[in-house]
TORKOL-4160 file (C-alpha; in steps of 0.2 Angstrom, whole numbers, padded with zeros to 4 digits, m for minus):
285
<pt num="1" X="m0198" Y="0249" Z="m0585"/>
<pt num="2" X="m0181" Y="0240" Z="m0585"/>
<pt num="3" X="m0174" Y="0237" Z="m0569"/>
<pt num="4" X="m0158" Y="0248" Z="m0565"/>
<pt num="5" X="m0142" Y="0239" Z="m0565"/>
<pt num="6" X="m0127" Y="0244" Z="m0555"/>
<pt num="7" X="m0110" Y="0241" Z="m0564"/>
<pt num="8" X="m0098" Y="0231" Z="m0555"/>
<pt num="9" X="m0083" Y="0240" Z="m0562"/>
<pt num="10" X="m0090" Y="0257" Z="m0557"/>
<pt num="11" X="m0094" Y="0250" Z="m0539"/>
<pt num="12" X="m0076" Y="0245" Z="m0538"/>
<pt num="13" X="m0070" Y="0262" Z="m0542"/>
<pt num="14" X="m0082" Y="0270" Z="m0529"/>
<pt num="15" X="m0076" Y="0259" Z="m0515"/>
<pt num="16" X="m0058" Y="0263" Z="m0521"/>
<pt num="17" X="m0062" Y="0281" Z="m0519"/>
<pt num="18" X="m0068" Y="0278" Z="m0501"/>
<pt num="19" X="m0053" Y="0267" Z="m0496"/>
<pt num="20" X="m0040" Y="0278" Z="m0504"/>
<pt num="21" X="m0047" Y="0295" Z="m0500"/>
<pt num="22" X="m0050" Y="0302" Z="m0517"/>
<pt num="23" X="m0051" Y="0300" Z="m0536"/>
<pt num="24" X="m0032" Y="0302" Z="m0539"/>
<pt num="25" X="m0027" Y="0289" Z="m0527"/>
<pt num="26" X="m0041" Y="0277" Z="m0532"/>
<pt num="27" X="m0036" Y="0278" Z="m0550"/>
<pt num="28" X="m0018" Y="0274" Z="m0546"/>
<pt num="29" X="m0023" Y="0259" Z="m0535"/>
<pt num="30" X="m0034" Y="0253" Z="m0549"/>
<pt num="31" X="m0022" Y="0256" Z="m0563"/>
<pt num="32" X="m0034" Y="0267" Z="m0572"/>
<pt num="33" X="m0035" Y="0286" Z="m0577"/>
<pt num="34" X="m0043" Y="0298" Z="m0565"/>
<pt num="35" X="m0055" Y="0302" Z="m0579"/>
<pt num="36" X="m0061" Y="0284" Z="m0580"/>
<pt num="37" X="m0064" Y="0283" Z="m0562"/>
<pt num="38" X="m0074" Y="0300" Z="m0563"/>
<pt num="39" X="m0084" Y="0292" Z="m0578"/>
<pt num="40" X="m0088" Y="0277" Z="m0567"/>
<pt num="41" X="m0095" Y="0288" Z="m0553"/>
<pt num="42" X="m0106" Y="0298" Z="m0566"/>
<pt num="43" X="m0112" Y="0281" Z="m0572"/>
<pt num="44" X="m0118" Y="0276" Z="m0555"/>
<pt num="45" X="m0126" Y="0293" Z="m0552"/>
<pt num="46" X="m0135" Y="0292" Z="m0568"/>
<pt num="47" X="m0142" Y="0275" Z="m0563"/>
<pt num="48" X="m0147" Y="0281" Z="m0546"/>
<pt num="49" X="m0153" Y="0298" Z="m0551"/>
<pt num="50" X="m0143" Y="0307" Z="m0537"/>
<pt num="51" X="m0126" Y="0313" Z="m0533"/>
<pt num="52" X="m0115" Y="0301" Z="m0523"/>
<pt num="53" X="m0098" Y="0311" Z="m0522"/>
<pt num="54" X="m0095" Y="0329" Z="m0521"/>
<pt num="55" X="m0079" Y="0339" Z="m0522"/>
<pt num="56" X="m0074" Y="0348" Z="m0506"/>
<pt num="57" X="m0059" Y="0359" Z="m0508"/>
<pt num="58" X="m0045" Y="0348" Z="m0514"/>
<pt num="59" X="m0054" Y="0332" Z="m0507"/>
<pt num="60" X="m0070" Y="0323" Z="m0509"/>
<pt num="61" X="m0085" Y="0320" Z="m0498"/>
<pt num="62" X="m0098" Y="0306" Z="m0500"/>
<pt num="63" X="m0117" Y="0312" Z="m0500"/>
<pt num="64" X="m0129" Y="0302" Z="m0488"/>
<pt num="65" X="m0134" Y="0292" Z="m0504"/>
<pt num="66" X="m0115" Y="0289" Z="m0508"/>
<pt num="67" X="m0111" Y="0283" Z="m0491"/>
<pt num="68" X="m0126" Y="0271" Z="m0492"/>
<pt num="69" X="m0120" Y="0265" Z="m0509"/>
<pt num="70" X="m0102" Y="0262" Z="m0503"/>
<pt num="71" X="m0109" Y="0251" Z="m0490"/>
<pt num="72" X="m0120" Y="0241" Z="m0502"/>
<pt num="73" X="m0106" Y="0241" Z="m0515"/>
<pt num="74" X="m0094" Y="0232" Z="m0503"/>
<pt num="75" X="m0107" Y="0218" Z="m0500"/>
<pt num="76" X="m0110" Y="0216" Z="m0519"/>
<pt num="77" X="m0092" Y="0216" Z="m0523"/>
<pt num="78" X="m0088" Y="0203" Z="m0509"/>
<pt num="79" X="m0102" Y="0191" Z="m0516"/>
<pt num="80" X="m0097" Y="0194" Z="m0534"/>
<pt num="81" X="m0078" Y="0191" Z="m0531"/>
<pt num="82" X="m0082" Y="0176" Z="m0520"/>
<pt num="83" X="m0093" Y="0168" Z="m0534"/>
<pt num="84" X="m0079" Y="0171" Z="m0547"/>
<pt num="85" X="m0066" Y="0164" Z="m0536"/>
<pt num="86" X="m0077" Y="0148" Z="m0532"/>
<pt num="87" X="m0084" Y="0145" Z="m0550"/>
<pt num="88" X="m0069" Y="0150" Z="m0561"/>
<pt num="89" X="m0053" Y="0148" Z="m0550"/>
<pt num="90" X="m0043" Y="0154" Z="m0564"/>
<pt num="91" X="m0031" Y="0165" Z="m0554"/>
<pt num="92" X="m0018" Y="0152" Z="m0550"/>
<pt num="93" X="m0008" Y="0156" Z="m0534"/>
<pt num="94" X="m0019" Y="0169" Z="m0526"/>
<pt num="95" X="m0020" Y="0174" Z="m0508"/>
<pt num="96" X="m0035" Y="0184" Z="m0502"/>
<pt num="97" X="m0032" Y="0195" Z="m0487"/>
<pt num="98" X="m0046" Y="0202" Z="m0476"/>
<pt num="99" X="m0045" Y="0217" Z="m0465"/>
<pt num="100" X="m0056" Y="0228" Z="m0455"/>
<pt num="101" X="m0056" Y="0246" Z="m0461"/>
<pt num="102" X="m0047" Y="0252" Z="m0445"/>
<pt num="103" X="m0029" Y="0254" Z="m0450"/>
<pt num="104" X="m0031" Y="0244" Z="m0466"/>
<pt num="105" X="m0020" Y="0256" Z="m0476"/>
<pt num="106" X="m0006" Y="0250" Z="m0463"/>
<pt num="107" X="m0011" Y="0232" Z="m0462"/>
<pt num="108" X="m0013" Y="0227" Z="m0480"/>
<pt num="109" X="0004" Y="0233" Z="m0487"/>
<pt num="110" X="0013" Y="0223" Z="m0473"/>
<pt num="111" X="0002" Y="0208" Z="m0475"/>
<pt num="112" X="0005" Y="0208" Z="m0494"/>
<pt num="113" X="0024" Y="0210" Z="m0492"/>
<pt num="114" X="0024" Y="0196" Z="m0479"/>
<pt num="115" X="0014" Y="0184" Z="m0490"/>
<pt num="116" X="0024" Y="0187" Z="m0506"/>
<pt num="117" X="0040" Y="0184" Z="m0497"/>
<pt num="118" X="0034" Y="0167" Z="m0493"/>
<pt num="119" X="0026" Y="0164" Z="m0510"/>
<pt num="120" X="0035" Y="0174" Z="m0523"/>
<pt num="121" X="0024" Y="0178" Z="m0538"/>
<pt num="122" X="0008" Y="0175" Z="m0530"/>
<pt num="123" X="m0007" Y="0187" Z="m0533"/>
<pt num="124" X="m0014" Y="0196" Z="m0518"/>
<pt num="125" X="m0033" Y="0201" Z="m0517"/>
<pt num="126" X="m0040" Y="0211" Z="m0503"/>
<pt num="127" X="m0057" Y="0211" Z="m0494"/>
<pt num="128" X="m0061" Y="0225" Z="m0482"/>
<pt num="129" X="m0076" Y="0222" Z="m0471"/>
<pt num="130" X="m0083" Y="0221" Z="m0454"/>
<pt num="131" X="m0075" Y="0209" Z="m0442"/>
<pt num="132" X="m0089" Y="0197" Z="m0440"/>
<pt num="133" X="m0091" Y="0195" Z="m0459"/>
<pt num="134" X="m0072" Y="0193" Z="m0462"/>
<pt num="135" X="m0072" Y="0178" Z="m0450"/>
<pt num="136" X="m0087" Y="0171" Z="m0459"/>
<pt num="137" X="m0078" Y="0173" Z="m0475"/>
<pt num="138" X="m0062" Y="0164" Z="m0468"/>
<pt num="139" X="m0072" Y="0150" Z="m0461"/>
<pt num="140" X="m0081" Y="0148" Z="m0478"/>
<pt num="141" X="m0064" Y="0148" Z="m0487"/>
<pt num="142" X="m0066" Y="0163" Z="m0498"/>
<pt num="143" X="m0053" Y="0173" Z="m0488"/>
<pt num="144" X="m0036" Y="0165" Z="m0484"/>
<pt num="145" X="m0030" Y="0177" Z="m0469"/>
<pt num="146" X="m0040" Y="0190" Z="m0460"/>
<pt num="147" X="m0035" Y="0203" Z="m0446"/>
<pt num="148" X="m0050" Y="0210" Z="m0436"/>
<pt num="149" X="m0056" Y="0217" Z="m0420"/>
<pt num="150" X="m0057" Y="0202" Z="m0408"/>
<pt num="151" X="m0072" Y="0207" Z="m0398"/>
<pt num="152" X="m0082" Y="0211" Z="m0414"/>
<pt num="153" X="m0082" Y="0193" Z="m0419"/>
<pt num="154" X="m0088" Y="0177" Z="m0411"/>
<pt num="155" X="m0072" Y="0168" Z="m0416"/>
<pt num="156" X="m0056" Y="0173" Z="m0406"/>
<pt num="157" X="m0043" Y="0168" Z="m0418"/>
<pt num="158" X="m0025" Y="0171" Z="m0414"/>
<pt num="159" X="m0021" Y="0186" Z="m0403"/>
<pt num="160" X="m0009" Y="0198" Z="m0413"/>
<pt num="161" X="m0008" Y="0213" Z="m0402"/>
<pt num="162" X="m0018" Y="0229" Z="m0397"/>
<pt num="163" X="m0023" Y="0242" Z="m0410"/>
<pt num="164" X="m0019" Y="0259" Z="m0402"/>
<pt num="165" X="m0034" Y="0271" Z="m0402"/>
<pt num="166" X="m0034" Y="0290" Z="m0402"/>
<pt num="167" X="m0047" Y="0304" Z="m0403"/>
<pt num="168" X="m0047" Y="0314" Z="m0419"/>
<pt num="169" X="m0056" Y="0330" Z="m0424"/>
<pt num="170" X="m0053" Y="0345" Z="m0436"/>
<pt num="171" X="m0038" Y="0356" Z="m0431"/>
<pt num="172" X="m0044" Y="0368" Z="m0417"/>
<pt num="173" X="m0059" Y="0358" Z="m0413"/>
<pt num="174" X="m0066" Y="0360" Z="m0395"/>
<pt num="175" X="m0080" Y="0351" Z="m0387"/>
<pt num="176" X="m0095" Y="0361" Z="m0380"/>
<pt num="177" X="m0093" Y="0367" Z="m0362"/>
<pt num="178" X="m0100" Y="0355" Z="m0348"/>
<pt num="179" X="m0113" Y="0349" Z="m0344"/>
<pt num="180" X="m0116" Y="0348" Z="m0363"/>
<pt num="181" X="m0111" Y="0330" Z="m0369"/>
<pt num="182" X="m0096" Y="0328" Z="m0380"/>
<pt num="183" X="m0102" Y="0325" Z="m0398"/>
<pt num="184" X="m0096" Y="0309" Z="m0405"/>
<pt num="185" X="m0094" Y="0303" Z="m0423"/>
<pt num="186" X="m0093" Y="0284" Z="m0425"/>
<pt num="187" X="m0097" Y="0268" Z="m0436"/>
<pt num="188" X="m0115" Y="0263" Z="m0433"/>
<pt num="189" X="m0119" Y="0248" Z="m0421"/>
<pt num="190" X="m0113" Y="0235" Z="m0419"/>
<pt num="191" X="m0095" Y="0242" Z="m0418"/>
<pt num="192" X="m0083" Y="0238" Z="m0404"/>
<pt num="193" X="m0073" Y="0254" Z="m0406"/>
<pt num="194" X="m0089" Y="0264" Z="m0405"/>
<pt num="195" X="m0093" Y="0255" Z="m0389"/>
<pt num="196" X="m0075" Y="0258" Z="m0382"/>
<pt num="197" X="m0077" Y="0276" Z="m0385"/>
<pt num="198" X="m0093" Y="0278" Z="m0376"/>
<pt num="199" X="m0088" Y="0266" Z="m0361"/>
<pt num="200" X="m0071" Y="0276" Z="m0359"/>
<pt num="201" X="m0080" Y="0292" Z="m0358"/>
<pt num="202" X="m0093" Y="0285" Z="m0346"/>
<pt num="203" X="m0080" Y="0278" Z="m0335"/>
<pt num="204" X="m0072" Y="0295" Z="m0333"/>
<pt num="205" X="m0089" Y="0304" Z="m0330"/>
<pt num="206" X="m0089" Y="0312" Z="m0347"/>
<pt num="207" X="m0106" Y="0313" Z="m0355"/>
<pt num="208" X="m0107" Y="0310" Z="m0373"/>
<pt num="209" X="m0119" Y="0308" Z="m0387"/>
<pt num="210" X="m0117" Y="0301" Z="m0405"/>
<pt num="211" X="m0121" Y="0316" Z="m0417"/>
<pt num="212" X="m0116" Y="0307" Z="m0433"/>
<pt num="213" X="m0113" Y="0289" Z="m0438"/>
<pt num="214" X="m0111" Y="0279" Z="m0454"/>
<pt num="215" X="m0110" Y="0261" Z="m0460"/>
<pt num="216" X="m0091" Y="0262" Z="m0464"/>
<pt num="217" X="m0076" Y="0272" Z="m0459"/>
<pt num="218" X="m0076" Y="0283" Z="m0475"/>
<pt num="219" X="m0092" Y="0290" Z="m0469"/>
<pt num="220" X="m0086" Y="0293" Z="m0452"/>
<pt num="221" X="m0071" Y="0303" Z="m0458"/>
<pt num="222" X="m0083" Y="0313" Z="m0470"/>
<pt num="223" X="m0094" Y="0318" Z="m0455"/>
<pt num="224" X="m0079" Y="0321" Z="m0443"/>
<pt num="225" X="m0071" Y="0333" Z="m0456"/>
<pt num="226" X="m0086" Y="0344" Z="m0455"/>
<pt num="227" X="m0081" Y="0348" Z="m0437"/>
<pt num="228" X="m0097" Y="0342" Z="m0429"/>
<pt num="229" X="m0089" Y="0330" Z="m0417"/>
<pt num="230" X="m0074" Y="0320" Z="m0412"/>
<pt num="231" X="m0070" Y="0302" Z="m0418"/>
<pt num="232" X="m0060" Y="0288" Z="m0410"/>
<pt num="233" X="m0049" Y="0281" Z="m0423"/>
<pt num="234" X="m0034" Y="0269" Z="m0425"/>
<pt num="235" X="m0018" Y="0278" Z="m0421"/>
<pt num="236" X="m0007" Y="0268" Z="m0433"/>
<pt num="237" X="0001" Y="0278" Z="m0447"/>
<pt num="238" X="m0003" Y="0297" Z="m0451"/>
<pt num="239" X="m0019" Y="0305" Z="m0446"/>
<pt num="240" X="m0033" Y="0305" Z="m0460"/>
<pt num="241" X="m0033" Y="0321" Z="m0471"/>
<pt num="242" X="m0042" Y="0335" Z="m0463"/>
<pt num="243" X="m0041" Y="0328" Z="m0445"/>
<pt num="244" X="m0028" Y="0328" Z="m0431"/>
<pt num="245" X="m0026" Y="0320" Z="m0414"/>
<pt num="246" X="m0036" Y="0328" Z="m0400"/>
<pt num="247" X="m0029" Y="0325" Z="m0382"/>
<pt num="248" X="m0043" Y="0334" Z="m0373"/>
<pt num="249" X="m0052" Y="0318" Z="m0368"/>
<pt num="250" X="m0047" Y="0303" Z="m0358"/>
<pt num="251" X="m0035" Y="0291" Z="m0366"/>
<pt num="252" X="m0042" Y="0274" Z="m0373"/>
<pt num="253" X="m0033" Y="0258" Z="m0371"/>
<pt num="254" X="m0028" Y="0248" Z="m0386"/>
<pt num="255" X="m0042" Y="0236" Z="m0393"/>
<pt num="256" X="m0036" Y="0218" Z="m0395"/>
<pt num="257" X="m0034" Y="0212" Z="m0413"/>
<pt num="258" X="m0034" Y="0194" Z="m0419"/>
<pt num="259" X="m0029" Y="0185" Z="m0435"/>
<pt num="260" X="m0037" Y="0170" Z="m0443"/>
<pt num="261" X="m0032" Y="0158" Z="m0457"/>
<pt num="262" X="m0044" Y="0148" Z="m0467"/>
<pt num="263" X="m0045" Y="0129" Z="m0464"/>
<pt num="264" X="m0031" Y="0121" Z="m0474"/>
<pt num="265" X="m0022" Y="0137" Z="m0477"/>
<pt num="266" X="m0003" Y="0135" Z="m0480"/>
<pt num="267" X="0005" Y="0136" Z="m0462"/>
<pt num="268" X="0020" Y="0146" Z="m0468"/>
<pt num="269" X="0009" Y="0159" Z="m0476"/>
<pt num="270" X="m0002" Y="0161" Z="m0461"/>
<pt num="271" X="0013" Y="0162" Z="m0449"/>
<pt num="272" X="0021" Y="0176" Z="m0460"/>
<pt num="273" X="0005" Y="0186" Z="m0460"/>
<pt num="274" X="0002" Y="0184" Z="m0442"/>
<pt num="275" X="0020" Y="0190" Z="m0438"/>
<pt num="276" X="0018" Y="0205" Z="m0450"/>
<pt num="277" X="0003" Y="0211" Z="m0440"/>
<pt num="278" X="0012" Y="0208" Z="m0423"/>
<pt num="279" X="0026" Y="0218" Z="m0429"/>
<pt num="280" X="0015" Y="0233" Z="m0434"/>
<pt num="281" X="0005" Y="0232" Z="m0417"/>
<pt num="282" X="0021" Y="0229" Z="m0406"/>
<pt num="283" X="0023" Y="0245" Z="m0394"/>
<pt num="284" X="0037" Y="0256" Z="m0398"/>
<pt num="285" X="0052" Y="0253" Z="m0387"/>
């Protein structure tokens, strides 16, 4: 029996749905029609023999199989894109920017603008991944500049500020009465923000238990939207669809962020990128 093959283009559409929050936004980001993105998802579902994305009201929800596929798709695409970049190098002046998922929708546009101001006409590619893997990619030279959670990687990089964190839950959500533990939704270990959530509650004598986790942020948001628990999320930009800030738990201090440029990177490009992150993370007032 032939070995099933996962289509690279379809995997790119799937991760765009996760990153953009739906089919319409994913199609716009990829310059495709929404029907084309839907066809890509159906192609993956046919290959795997199971549903990966389901409609939920006006939004979408990843099935457990879908969340696992998104995680694997990111790894496949990262290796694929790195191989193309190394073997072909046909893209001319291209800058690859890496970011953690936390506040990536805020980091990436600002980094893109900063880089293109220094290097007009350059193409910008993105890589969203966990902090440790981003640092490895920078050190290998496949990512030019990355912004990541400092304590989640072995390399400290250049400090660029603290990422504010706020509890988020469905509107009207309330934790169960004490002494029942607060139900948490978080990215699976290892995750610095997960550890920060648990440690903050423990320091205030608040019992907590993780009731849902996922390999990536999209899965965490899907679980949190069901109302089963509260999630600690980056508080930069608007709240994710279906969730709102929850102020009934102890506040959490910002988590330090770092930026790192690959060896041999253009110093002016790196400096512009670092300053763009600092400006975003600079406390108001």
